[in-house]
KESE-279308 format. One record per atom (N, C-alpha, C): residue number from 1; residue in three letters; atom name; x, y, z. Coordinates in Angstrom, 3 decimals, decimal comma, padded with zeros to 6 digits. Atoms other than C-alpha are relative to their C-alpha. Last residue first. Layout:
! KESE-279308
<num NUM | residu ALA | atome CA | c1 X | c2 Y | c3 Z>
...
//
This chain:
! KESE-279308
<num 72 | residu THR | atome N | c1 000,791 | c2 000,519 | c3 001,127>
<num 72 | residu THR | atome CA | c1 003,423 | c2 -004,773 | c3 014,315>
<num 72 | residu THR | atome C | c1 000,752 | c2 -000,996 | c3 -000,817>
<num 71 | residu GLN | atome N | c1 001,218 | c2 000,663 | c3 -000,457>
<num 71 | residu GLN | atome CA | c1 004,940 | c2 -004,257 | c3 017,765>
<num 71 | residu GLN | atome C | c1 -000,794 | c2 -000,602 | c3 -001,149>
<num 70 | residu PHE | atome N | c1 -000,337 | c2 001,309 | c3 -000,528>
<num 70 | residu PHE | atome CA | c1 008,425 | c2 -003,516 | c3 016,440>
<num 70 | residu PHE | atome C | c1 -001,228 | c2 -000,770 | c3 000,471>
<num 69 | residu GLN | atome N | c1 -000,414 | c2 000,853 | c3 001,117>
<num 69 | residu GLN | atome CA | c1 007,124 | c2 -000,682 | c3 014,255>
<num 69 | residu GLN | atome C | c1 000,342 | c2 -001,409 | c3 000,486>
<num 68 | residu ASN | atome N | c1 001,202 | c2 000,387 | c3 000,736>
<num 68 | residu ASN | atome CA | c1 005,246 | c2 000,869 | c3 017,178>
<num 68 | residu ASN | atome C | c1 000,354 | c2 -000,931 | c3 -001,160>
<num 67 | residu VAL | atome N | c1 000,700 | c2 000,973 | c3 -000,847>
<num 67 | residu VAL | atome CA | c1 008,396 | c2 000,869 | c3 019,278>
<num 67 | residu VAL | atome C | c1 -001,247 | c2 -000,513 | c3 -000,719>
<num 66 | residu ALA | atome N | c1 -000,822 | c2 001,227 | c3 -000,031>
<num 66 | residu ALA | atome CA | c1 010,296 | c2 002,539 | c3 016,428>
<num 66 | residu ALA | atome C | c1 -000,677 | c2 -001,068 | c3 000,840>
<num 65 | residu MET | atome N | c1 000,154 | c2 000,698 | c3 001,281>
<num 65 | residu MET | atome CA | c1 007,488 | c2 005,056 | c3 015,836>
<num 65 | residu MET | atome C | c1 000,804 | c2 -001,290 | c3 -000,037>
<num 64 | residu ILE | atome N | c1 001,355 | c2 000,554 | c3 000,044>
<num 64 | residu ILE | atome CA | c1 007,394 | c2 005,986 | c3 019,515>
<num 64 | residu ILE | atome C | c1 -000,221 | c2 -000,773 | c3 -001,294>
<num 63 | residu ILE | atome N | c1 000,046 | c2 001,129 | c3 -000,934>
<num 63 | residu ILE | atome CA | c1 011,167 | c2 006,409 | c3 019,606>
<num 63 | residu ILE | atome C | c1 -001,368 | c2 -000,667 | c3 -000,030>
<num 62 | residu CYS | atome N | c1 -000,793 | c2 001,093 | c3 000,584>
<num 62 | residu CYS | atome CA | c1 011,150 | c2 008,580 | c3 016,488>
<num 62 | residu CYS | atome C | c1 -000,039 | c2 -001,242 | c3 000,888>
<num 61 | residu ALA | atome N | c1 000,804 | c2 000,587 | c3 001,073>
<num 61 | residu ALA | atome CA | c1 008,291 | c2 010,697 | c3 017,901>
<num 61 | residu ALA | atome C | c1 000,745 | c2 -001,146 | c3 -000,674>
<num 60 | residu ILE | atome N | c1 001,044 | c2 000,785 | c3 -000,660>
<num 60 | residu ILE | atome CA | c1 010,300 | c2 011,230 | c3 021,084>
<num 60 | residu ILE | atome C | c1 -000,889 | c2 -000,675 | c3 -001,045>
<num 59 | residu SER | atome N | c1 -000,642 | c2 001,211 | c3 -000,513>
<num 59 | residu SER | atome CA | c1 013,271 | c2 012,308 | c3 018,964>
<num 59 | residu SER | atome C | c1 -001,004 | c2 -000,886 | c3 000,740>
<num 58 | residu VAL | atome N | c1 -000,308 | c2 000,874 | c3 001,136>
<num 58 | residu VAL | atome CA | c1 011,095 | c2 014,729 | c3 016,985>
<num 58 | residu VAL | atome C | c1 000,647 | c2 -001,293 | c3 000,490>
<num 57 | residu TYR | atome N | c1 001,256 | c2 000,592 | c3 000,445>
<num 57 | residu TYR | atome CA | c1 009,640 | c2 016,203 | c3 020,167>
<num 57 | residu TYR | atome C | c1 000,222 | c2 -000,947 | c3 -001,170>
<num 56 | residu PRO | atome N | c1 000,484 | c2 000,955 | c3 -001,013>
<num 56 | residu PRO | atome CA | c1 013,071 | c2 016,753 | c3 021,690>
<num 56 | residu PRO | atome C | c1 -001,285 | c2 -000,699 | c3 -000,435>
<num 55 | residu SER | atome N | c1 -000,742 | c2 001,260 | c3 -000,073>
<num 55 | residu SER | atome CA | c1 014,368 | c2 018,147 | c3 018,349>
<num 55 | residu SER | atome C | c1 -000,448 | c2 -000,921 | c3 001,134>
<num 54 | residu ALA | atome N | c1 000,873 | c2 000,898 | c3 -000,747>
<num 54 | residu ALA | atome CA | c1 011,640 | c2 020,746 | c3 017,816>
<num 54 | residu ALA | atome C | c1 000,676 | c2 -001,349 | c3 000,226>
<num 53 | residu ARG | atome N | c1 000,720 | c2 -000,728 | c3 -001,046>
<num 53 | residu ARG | atome CA | c1 013,871 | c2 023,626 | c3 016,749>
<num 53 | residu ARG | atome C | c1 -000,867 | c2 -000,900 | c3 000,863>
<num 52 | residu GLU | atome N | c1 -000,895 | c2 -000,690 | c3 -000,934>
<num 52 | residu GLU | atome CA | c1 016,463 | c2 021,681 | c3 014,826>
<num 52 | residu GLU | atome C | c1 -000,753 | c2 000,617 | c3 001,161>
<num 51 | residu GLY | atome N | c1 -000,783 | c2 000,966 | c3 -000,760>
<num 51 | residu GLY | atome CA | c1 014,104 | c2 019,162 | c3 013,220>
<num 51 | residu GLY | atome C | c1 000,934 | c2 000,647 | c3 001,004>
<num 50 | residu ILE | atome N | c1 000,926 | c2 000,667 | c3 -000,930>
<num 50 | residu ILE | atome CA | c1 011,653 | c2 021,879 | c3 012,192>
<num 50 | residu ILE | atome C | c1 000,765 | c2 -000,980 | c3 000,875>
<num 49 | residu ARG | atome N | c1 000,289 | c2 -000,978 | c3 -001,051>
<num 49 | residu ARG | atome CA | c1 014,521 | c2 023,890 | c3 010,678>
<num 49 | residu ARG | atome C | c1 -000,962 | c2 -000,592 | c3 001,025>
<num 48 | residu ALA | atome N | c1 -001,181 | c2 -000,069 | c3 -000,864>
<num 48 | residu ALA | atome CA | c1 015,704 | c2 020,843 | c3 008,730>
<num 48 | residu ALA | atome C | c1 -000,226 | c2 000,967 | c3 001,154>
<num 47 | residu CYS | atome N | c1 -000,015 | c2 001,246 | c3 -000,782>
<num 47 | residu CYS | atome CA | c1 012,187 | c2 020,299 | c3 007,391>
<num 47 | residu CYS | atome C | c1 001,198 | c2 -000,022 | c3 000,946>
<num 46 | residu LYS | atome N | c1 001,030 | c2 -000,129 | c3 -001,029>
<num 46 | residu LYS | atome CA | c1 012,092 | c2 023,971 | c3 006,354>
<num 46 | residu LYS | atome C | c1 -000,084 | c2 -001,256 | c3 000,862>
<num 45 | residu TRP | atome N | c1 -000,534 | c2 -000,919 | c3 -001,004>
<num 45 | residu TRP | atome CA | c1 015,402 | c2 023,608 | c3 004,505>
<num 45 | residu TRP | atome C | c1 -000,997 | c2 000,168 | c3 001,145>
<num 44 | residu PHE | atome N | c1 -001,010 | c2 000,762 | c3 -000,731>
<num 44 | residu PHE | atome CA | c1 014,004 | c2 020,542 | c3 002,721>
<num 44 | residu PHE | atome C | c1 000,642 | c2 000,864 | c3 001,085>
<num 43 | residu ALA | atome N | c1 000,715 | c2 000,895 | c3 -000,918>
<num 43 | residu ALA | atome CA | c1 010,878 | c2 022,512 | c3 001,777>
<num 43 | residu ALA | atome C | c1 000,983 | c2 -000,841 | c3 000,811>
<num 42 | residu GLY | atome N | c1 000,115 | c2 -000,658 | c3 -001,298>
<num 42 | residu GLY | atome CA | c1 013,099 | c2 025,217 | c3 000,302>
<num 42 | residu GLY | atome C | c1 -000,739 | c2 -000,842 | c3 001,023>
<num 41 | residu LEU | atome N | c1 -001,116 | c2 000,450 | c3 -000,826>
<num 41 | residu LEU | atome CA | c1 013,950 | c2 022,807 | c3 -002,509>
<num 41 | residu LEU | atome C | c1 000,013 | c2 000,675 | c3 001,374>
<num 40 | residu MET | atome N | c1 -000,042 | c2 001,457 | c3 -000,068>
<num 40 | residu MET | atome CA | c1 010,516 | c2 023,281 | c3 -004,083>
<num 40 | residu MET | atome C | c1 001,111 | c2 -000,486 | c3 000,931>
<num 39 | residu SER | atome N | c1 001,238 | c2 000,598 | c3 -000,500>
<num 39 | residu SER | atome CA | c1 009,805 | c2 026,944 | c3 -003,335>
<num 39 | residu SER | atome C | c1 000,119 | c2 -001,515 | c3 000,170>
<num 38 | residu HIS | atome N | c1 000,696 | c2 000,690 | c3 001,082>
<num 38 | residu HIS | atome CA | c1 013,280 | c2 028,385 | c3 -003,576>
<num 38 | residu HIS | atome C | c1 -001,216 | c2 -000,721 | c3 000,558>
<num 37 | residu GLU | atome N | c1 000,959 | c2 -000,918 | c3 000,607>
<num 37 | residu GLU | atome CA | c1 014,306 | c2 030,887 | c3 -000,885>
<num 37 | residu GLU | atome C | c1 -000,766 | c2 -000,650 | c3 -001,150>
<num 36 | residu LYS | atome N | c1 001,111 | c2 -000,273 | c3 -000,913>
<num 36 | residu LYS | atome CA | c1 015,952 | c2 028,231 | c3 001,309>
<num 36 | residu LYS | atome C | c1 -001,030 | c2 000,969 | c3 -000,564>
<num 35 | residu TYR | atome N | c1 001,299 | c2 000,231 | c3 000,640>
<num 35 | residu TYR | atome CA | c1 018,017 | c2 026,820 | c3 -001,550>
<num 35 | residu TYR | atome C | c1 -001,185 | c2 000,406 | c3 000,871>
<num 34 | residu ARG | atome N | c1 000,037 | c2 -000,707 | c3 001,288>
<num 34 | residu ARG | atome CA | c1 021,456 | c2 028,204 | c3 -000,609>
<num 34 | residu ARG | atome C | c1 -001,338 | c2 -000,166 | c3 -000,702>
<num 33 | residu ASP | atome N | c1 000,210 | c2 -001,434 | c3 -000,163>
<num 33 | residu ASP | atome CA | c1 020,903 | c2 027,265 | c3 003,030>
<num 33 | residu ASP | atome C | c1 -000,086 | c2 000,733 | c3 -001,333>
<num 32 | residu LEU | atome N | c1 001,426 | c2 -000,326 | c3 -000,082>
<num 32 | residu LEU | atome CA | c1 020,395 | c2 023,574 | c3 002,255>
<num 32 | residu LEU | atome C | c1 -000,252 | c2 001,498 | c3 000,101>
<num 31 | residu LEU | atome N | c1 000,724 | c2 000,770 | c3 001,005>
<num 31 | residu LEU | atome CA | c1 023,904 | c2 022,781 | c3 001,006>
<num 31 | residu LEU | atome C | c1 -001,488 | c2 000,343 | c3 000,007>
<num 30 | residu SER | atome N | c1 000,140 | c2 -000,802 | c3 001,218>
<num 30 | residu SER | atome CA | c1 025,508 | c2 025,591 | c3 003,004>
<num 30 | residu SER | atome C | c1 -000,798 | c2 -000,724 | c3 -001,076>
<num 29 | residu PRO | atome N | c1 001,047 | c2 -001,032 | c3 -000,088>
<num 29 | residu PRO | atome CA | c1 024,784 | c2 023,800 | c3 006,269>
<num 29 | residu PRO | atome C | c1 -000,191 | c2 000,789 | c3 -001,300>
<num 28 | residu TRP | atome N | c1 -000,308 | c2 -000,929 | c3 001,085>
<num 28 | residu TRP | atome CA | c1 026,744 | c2 020,648 | c3 005,369>
<num 28 | residu TRP | atome C | c1 -001,051 | c2 001,105 | c3 -000,017>
<num 27 | residu GLN | atome N | c1 -001,292 | c2 000,363 | c3 000,589>
<num 27 | residu GLN | atome CA | c1 026,901 | c2 018,311 | c3 008,387>
<num 27 | residu GLN | atome C | c1 000,447 | c2 001,001 | c3 -001,058>
<num 26 | residu SER | atome N | c1 -001,031 | c2 -000,099 | c3 -001,044>
<num 26 | residu SER | atome CA | c1 024,151 | c2 019,842 | c3 010,550>
<num 26 | residu SER | atome C | c1 001,384 | c2 -000,319 | c3 -000,562>
<num 25 | residu HIS | atome N | c1 -000,253 | c2 -001,406 | c3 -000,323>
<num 25 | residu HIS | atome CA | c1 021,972 | c2 020,554 | c3 007,521>
<num 25 | residu HIS | atome C | c1 001,062 | c2 000,152 | c3 001,083>
<num 24 | residu ILE | atome N | c1 -000,719 | c2 -000,614 | c3 001,121>
<num 24 | residu ILE | atome CA | c1 022,323 | c2 016,984 | c3 006,286>
<num 24 | residu ILE | atome C | c1 000,321 | c2 001,450 | c3 000,302>
<num 23 | residu TYR | atome N | c1 -001,357 | c2 000,537 | c3 000,015>
<num 23 | residu TYR | atome CA | c1 021,358 | c2 015,630 | c3 009,705>
<num 23 | residu TYR | atome C | c1 000,825 | c2 000,632 | c3 -001,118>
<num 22 | residu THR | atome N | c1 -000,707 | c2 -000,570 | c3 -001,144>
<num 22 | residu THR | atome CA | c1 018,341 | c2 017,923 | c3 009,967>
<num 22 | residu THR | atome C | c1 001,442 | c2 -000,482 | c3 000,042>
<num 21 | residu CYS | atome N | c1 -000,326 | c2 -001,386 | c3 000,322>
<num 21 | residu CYS | atome CA | c1 017,225 | c2 017,000 | c3 006,455>
<num 21 | residu CYS | atome C | c1 000,758 | c2 000,672 | c3 001,135>
<num 20 | residu SER | atome N | c1 -001,040 | c2 -000,016 | c3 001,029>
<num 20 | residu SER | atome CA | c1 017,446 | c2 013,305 | c3 007,280>
<num 20 | residu SER | atome C | c1 000,422 | c2 001,420 | c3 -000,347>
<num 19 | residu CYS | atome N | c1 -001,270 | c2 000,434 | c3 -000,590>
<num 19 | residu CYS | atome CA | c1 015,532 | c2 013,641 | c3 010,543>
<num 19 | residu CYS | atome C | c1 001,139 | c2 000,052 | c3 -001,010>
<num 18 | residu ILE | atome N | c1 -000,443 | c2 -001,027 | c3 -000,944>
<num 18 | residu ILE | atome CA | c1 012,753 | c2 015,694 | c3 008,951>
<num 18 | residu ILE | atome C | c1 001,353 | c2 -000,373 | c3 000,604>
<num 17 | residu LEU | atome N | c1 -000,399 | c2 -001,168 | c3 000,778>
<num 17 | residu LEU | atome CA | c1 012,469 | c2 013,321 | c3 005,987>
<num 17 | residu LEU | atome C | c1 000,524 | c2 001,102 | c3 000,910>
<num 16 | residu LEU | atome N | c1 -001,307 | c2 000,289 | c3 000,586>
<num 16 | residu LEU | atome CA | c1 012,451 | c2 010,295 | c3 008,301>
<num 16 | residu LEU | atome C | c1 000,513 | c2 001,162 | c3 -000,845>
<num 15 | residu LEU | atome N | c1 -000,963 | c2 000,001 | c3 -001,093>
<num 15 | residu LEU | atome CA | c1 009,607 | c2 011,836 | c3 010,295>
<num 15 | residu LEU | atome C | c1 001,409 | c2 -000,298 | c3 -000,500>
<num 14 | residu LEU | atome N | c1 -000,230 | c2 -001,388 | c3 -000,412>
<num 14 | residu LEU | atome CA | c1 007,653 | c2 012,655 | c3 007,154>
<num 14 | residu LEU | atome C | c1 001,040 | c2 000,096 | c3 001,112>
<num 13 | residu VAL | atome N | c1 -000,720 | c2 -000,669 | c3 001,084>
<num 13 | residu VAL | atome CA | c1 008,089 | c2 009,122 | c3 005,794>
<num 13 | residu VAL | atome C | c1 000,303 | c2 001,446 | c3 000,377>
<num 12 | residu GLN | atome N | c1 -001,376 | c2 000,491 | c3 000,002>
<num 12 | residu GLN | atome CA | c1 007,104 | c2 007,582 | c3 009,114>
<num 12 | residu GLN | atome C | c1 000,833 | c2 000,686 | c3 -001,074>
<num 11 | residu LEU | atome N | c1 -000,696 | c2 -000,594 | c3 -001,147>
<num 11 | residu LEU | atome CA | c1 004,009 | c2 009,771 | c3 009,359>
<num 11 | residu LEU | atome C | c1 001,456 | c2 -000,449 | c3 000,069>
<num 10 | residu LEU | atome N | c1 -000,210 | c2 -001,412 | c3 000,324>
<num 10 | residu LEU | atome CA | c1 002,963 | c2 008,753 | c3 005,843>
<num 10 | residu LEU | atome C | c1 000,728 | c2 000,715 | c3 001,131>
<num 9 | residu ALA | atome N | c1 -001,134 | c2 -000,049 | c3 000,928>
<num 9 | residu ALA | atome CA | c1 003,463 | c2 005,083 | c3 006,722>
<num 9 | residu ALA | atome C | c1 000,308 | c2 001,438 | c3 -000,399>
<num 8 | residu GLN | atome N | c1 -001,201 | c2 000,331 | c3 -000,765>
<num 8 | residu GLN | atome CA | c1 001,195 | c2 005,467 | c3 009,748>
<num 8 | residu GLN | atome C | c1 001,244 | c2 000,059 | c3 -000,889>
<num 7 | residu PHE | atome N | c1 -000,374 | c2 -001,145 | c3 -000,843>
<num 7 | residu PHE | atome CA | c1 -001,457 | c2 007,265 | c3 007,694>
<num 7 | residu PHE | atome C | c1 001,280 | c2 -000,264 | c3 000,781>
<num 6 | residu ASN | atome N | c1 -000,195 | c2 000,582 | c3 -001,320>
<num 6 | residu ASN | atome CA | c1 -001,607 | c2 004,627 | c3 004,948>
<num 6 | residu ASN | atome C | c1 000,550 | c2 001,102 | c3 000,915>
<num 5 | residu PHE | atome N | c1 001,282 | c2 000,506 | c3 -000,478>
<num 5 | residu PHE | atome CA | c1 -003,076 | c2 006,094 | c3 001,764>
<num 5 | residu PHE | atome C | c1 000,084 | c2 -000,621 | c3 001,385>
<num 4 | residu LEU | atome N | c1 001,004 | c2 -001,061 | c3 000,027>
<num 4 | residu LEU | atome CA | c1 -000,185 | c2 008,338 | c3 000,789>
<num 4 | residu LEU | atome C | c1 -001,320 | c2 -000,447 | c3 000,588>
<num 3 | residu ALA | atome N | c1 -000,115 | c2 -000,795 | c3 -001,221>
<num 3 | residu ALA | atome CA | c1 002,414 | c2 005,814 | c3 001,932>
<num 3 | residu ALA | atome C | c1 -001,018 | c2 001,132 | c3 000,025>
<num 2 | residu SER | atome N | c1 -000,771 | c2 -001,229 | c3 000,123>
<num 2 | residu SER | atome CA | c1 001,232 | c2 003,472 | c3 -000,800>
<num 2 | residu SER | atome C | c1 000,017 | c2 000,762 | c3 001,319>
<num 1 | residu MET | atome N | c1 000,843 | c2 -001,170 | c3 000,000>
<num 1 | residu MET | atome CA | c1 000,000 | c2 000,000 | c3 000,000>
<num 1 | residu MET | atome C | c1 000,895 | c2 001,243 | c3 000,000>
//
C-alpha cells in the first residue's frame, strides 16, 4: 500500500524526511541554506529547521514510531 493512503506510513516518511534534512543541515549547512528561498527545494530547509527547533519532540516521535514498528 502506498504511503499516501496509509497514515502510519505517511508519518514515518515525514519523520524520516525531517531527521534526514536535519542531519544533512548539521553536516553541510551551506547545502540547504542556498536553496531556502526556492519553493521546491526550500521545503528541505524547512524540514531541517523543524528538526532543529523541535528536536526533543522529533526524537520522542522517532522512539514511539520505532516501538510501534516492532509491535506490528
